C-alpha positions as CSV (number, residue, x, y, z in Angstrom):
1,X,-31.8,-12.2,-27.1
2,X,-30.4,-10.8,-23.8
3,X,-28.7,-7.4,-24.1
4,X,-24.9,-7.5,-23.4
5,X,-24.2,-6.1,-19.9
6,X,-21.3,-3.9,-18.9
7,X,-19.6,-5.8,-16.0
8,X,-16.4,-3.7,-15.4
9,X,-17.0,0.0,-15.8
10,X,-13.3,0.8,-15.1
11,X,-12.1,-1.1,-18.2
12,X,-15.3,-1.2,-20.2
13,X,-15.5,-5.0,-20.2
14,X,-18.8,-6.6,-21.1
15,X,-20.3,-10.0,-20.0
16,X,-19.8,-11.4,-23.5
17,X,-16.1,-10.7,-23.4
18,X,-15.7,-12.4,-20.0
19,X,-17.7,-15.3,-21.2
20,X,-15.6,-15.7,-24.3
21,X,-12.4,-15.4,-22.3
22,X,-13.5,-18.1,-19.9
23,X,-14.5,-20.5,-22.6
24,X,-11.7,-19.7,-25.0
25,X,-8.9,-19.9,-22.4
26,X,-10.4,-22.6,-20.1
27,X,-10.2,-20.2,-17.2
28,X,-11.2,-21.6,-13.8
29,X,-10.9,-18.7,-11.3
30,X,-11.4,-15.0,-10.8
31,X,-7.7,-14.1,-10.9
32,X,-7.3,-15.8,-14.4
33,X,-10.3,-13.8,-15.7
34,X,-8.7,-10.6,-14.3
35,X,-5.4,-11.4,-15.9
36,X,-6.9,-12.1,-19.3
37,X,-9.6,-9.4,-19.5
38,X,-8.4,-6.7,-17.0
39,X,-11.9,-6.8,-15.6
40,X,-11.9,-6.4,-11.9
41,X,-8.4,-5.0,-11.7
42,X,-9.5,-1.4,-11.1
43,X,-11.8,-0.7,-8.2
44,X,-12.8,-4.3,-7.7
45,X,-16.5,-3.7,-7.4
46,X,-17.3,-6.2,-10.2
47,X,-15.6,-9.2,-8.6
48,X,-18.9,-10.7,-7.5
49,X,-20.4,-10.3,-11.0
50,X,-17.3,-11.8,-12.6
51,X,-17.5,-14.8,-10.2
52,X,-21.2,-15.3,-11.0
53,X,-20.4,-15.4,-14.7
54,X,-17.5,-17.8,-14.1
55,X,-19.7,-20.1,-12.0
56,X,-22.4,-20.0,-14.7
57,X,-19.9,-21.0,-17.4
58,X,-18.2,-23.7,-15.3
59,X,-21.6,-25.3,-14.5
60,X,-22.3,-25.9,-18.2
């Protein structure tokens, strides 16, 4: 099993939390993920990683 990965160090948000938020709330864009999880609302350096997770979830 893949180890959960810290995506947003500003707010301590892990990949699994972002994944669950996207699936559970039917999120479709970066801003929605930021609004629900707070990930990406600090320094912003994780935006690309969040977008990659979002794209991965939406493809499936």
